[in-house]
C-alpha positions in Angstrom: -11.1 24.6 4.5 -10.1 23.5 1.0 -8.4 26.9 0.3 -6.4 26.4 3.6 -5.2 22.9 2.5 -4.3 24.2 -1.0 -2.3 27.1 0.6 -0.4 24.6 2.9 0.2 22.3 0.0 1.6 25.2 -2.2 4.0 26.3 0.6 5.4 22.8 0.9 5.8 22.6 -2.9 7.7 25.9 -3.1 9.9 25.0 -0.1 10.9 21.8 -1.8 12.2 23.5 -4.9 15.1 25.5 -3.5 18.6 24.2 -4.2 22.0 25.8 -3.8 24.2 26.2 -6.8 27.4 24.2 -6.8 30.7 25.6 -8.1 33.8 24.0 -9.6 36.8 23.4 -7.3 39.4 26.0 -8.3 42.2 23.8 -6.9 41.5 21.0 -9.4 43.4 21.4 -12.7 41.9 18.5 -14.6 38.3 17.9 -15.9 35.4 18.4 -13.5 31.7 17.9 -13.6 28.8 19.1 -11.5 25.3 17.6 -11.5 22.4 19.8 -10.4 20.4 18.9 -8.5 22.8 16.6 -6.7 19.9 15.0 -4.8 16.5 14.0 -6.3 13.5 12.4 -4.8 11.6 9.8 -6.9 8.2 11.3 -6.9 6.9 11.2 -10.5 5.7 14.8 -10.5 9.0 16.0 -8.9 11.2 14.1 -11.4 9.2 15.4 -14.3 9.3 19.0 -13.0 13.0 18.9 -12.4 15.6 20.5 -14.7 18.8 18.5 -14.6 22.0 20.3 -15.4 25.3 18.7 -16.1 28.2 21.2 -16.2 31.8 20.4 -16.9 35.1 22.1 -17.5 38.7 21.0 -18.3 37.9 19.2 -21.5 39.5 19.9 -24.9 37.9 22.8 -26.8 35.2 21.7 -29.3 35.2 18.1 -28.1 32.0 16.2 -27.4 31.1 14.3 -24.2 28.6 11.7 -23.3 27.2 11.4 -19.8 26.4 8.1 -18.2 25.1 6.9 -14.9 27.2 4.1 -13.4 26.1 1.0 -11.5 22.4 0.9 -12.2 20.9 -2.4 -11.1 19.1 -4.1 -13.9 17.8 -7.5 -13.0 20.7 -9.4 -11.4 23.4 -7.2 -13.1 24.5 -3.6 -12.8 25.0 -1.6 -15.9 26.2 1.8 -17.0 23.5 3.7 -18.9 24.3 6.6 -21.3 21.9 9.5 -20.5 23.0 12.6 -22.4 25.5 13.9 -24.9 26.7 17.4 -25.6 29.3 19.7 -27.1 32.2 21.2 -25.4 32.7 24.9 -26.1 35.9 26.8 -27.1 36.8 27.2 -23.4 36.7 23.5 -22.7 33.3 23.6 -20.9 29.9 22.0 -21.4 26.5 22.7 -20.0 23.9 20.0 -20.8 20.4 20.7 -19.6 17.1 18.8 -19.5 14.1 21.0 -19.4 11.1 20.2 -17.2 8.0 18.2 -18.3 7.9 16.2 -21.4 11.1 17.6 -22.9 12.7 15.1 -25.4 16.2 15.8 -24.1 15.3 14.5 -20.7 12.6 11.9 -21.3 14.9 8.9 -21.6 16.7 9.9 -18.4 13.7 10.9 -16.4 11.2 8.3 -17.5 13.3 5.4 -18.7 16.2 5.5 -16.2 14.9 7.2 -13.0 11.2 6.3 -13.0 11.5 3.1 -15.1 8.2 4.0 -16.6 6.7 4.7 -20.0 4.6 7.3 -21.7 1.0 6.9 -22.7 -2.0 8.9 -23.7 -5.1 9.6 -21.6 -8.7 9.9 -22.9 -8.1 13.7 -23.5 -5.2 12.9 -25.7 -2.6 14.2 -23.2 0.7 12.6 -22.6 0.8 10.6 -19.3 3.3 8.7 -17.3 2.6 5.0 -17.1 4.1 3.3 -14.0 4.7 -0.4 -14.7 7.6 -1.2 -12.3 9.4 0.2 -9.3 11.8 3.2 -10.0 15.6 3.0 -9.9 17.0 1.9 -6.5 17.7 4.7 -4.1 21.3 5.3 -3.2 24.4 7.3 -4.3 25.2 6.9 -8.0 28.3 8.1 -10.0 27.6 10.2 -13.1 30.5 10.3 -15.5 31.3 12.6 -18.4 33.5 10.9 -21.0 35.3 12.7 -23.8 34.7 11.5 -27.3 38.1 12.7 -28.6 40.5 12.1 -25.7 40.8 10.0 -22.5 39.5 12.8 -20.3 36.7 12.0 -17.9 35.0 13.7 -14.9 32.7 12.3 -12.3 30.1 13.7 -9.9 27.6 12.1 -7.6 23.8 11.9 -7.8 21.9 11.0 -4.7 18.6 9.3 -5.3 16.0 9.2 -2.5 12.6 7.8 -2.2 9.5 10.0 -2.6 8.5 12.2 0.3 5.0 12.5 1.7 4.5 15.6 -0.4 5.7 13.8 -3.5 3.1 11.1 -2.8 0.4 13.7 -2.5 1.4 15.3 -5.8 1.5 11.9 -7.6 -1.9 11.0 -6.1 -3.3 14.3 -7.5 -1.6 13.6 -10.8 -3.4 10.2 -10.9 -6.7 11.9 -10.2 -6.1 14.4 -13.0 -5.2 11.5 -15.4 -1.5 12.5 -15.7 -0.1 9.5 -13.9 -1.3 6.0 -14.4 -0.2 2.9 -12.4 -0.5 -0.5 -13.9 
């Protein structure tokens, strides 16, 4: 019986991981940016297991860019939050990636911005996610790449949805394993 439930659970996890690759619009001559995945659900385990990729083109060679998410509700105000920075190559392109898990390049974005959580340590000395407040509001956000050396910018959208039933099950299991703590 347990093996059957684990099998069903594994199939749902694998099915939830497939995403289509986006491509740049060949008809656009100026700067462009793509965010992958374009849609994310706010399950703690899903967010931590997601690799975010920010790709751009049409910027000046050897420039630098910073990426920000616009219009994040913080108290009674909305703010723009810087989330990544990166280098533009000699072709005018950038590719900024956060890895999965507790990767330093993505911790601020994943834990601080999306989940609005913190990190802690469990009794085994392992890093945990400590949930102290609700995550970022669901909705469609604009993610903007801004050149450091010119006035060039590019925008893309990021759709944030609430956690699915499967996300809830994964997070519940993460809580049982001491990886996710709610306060």
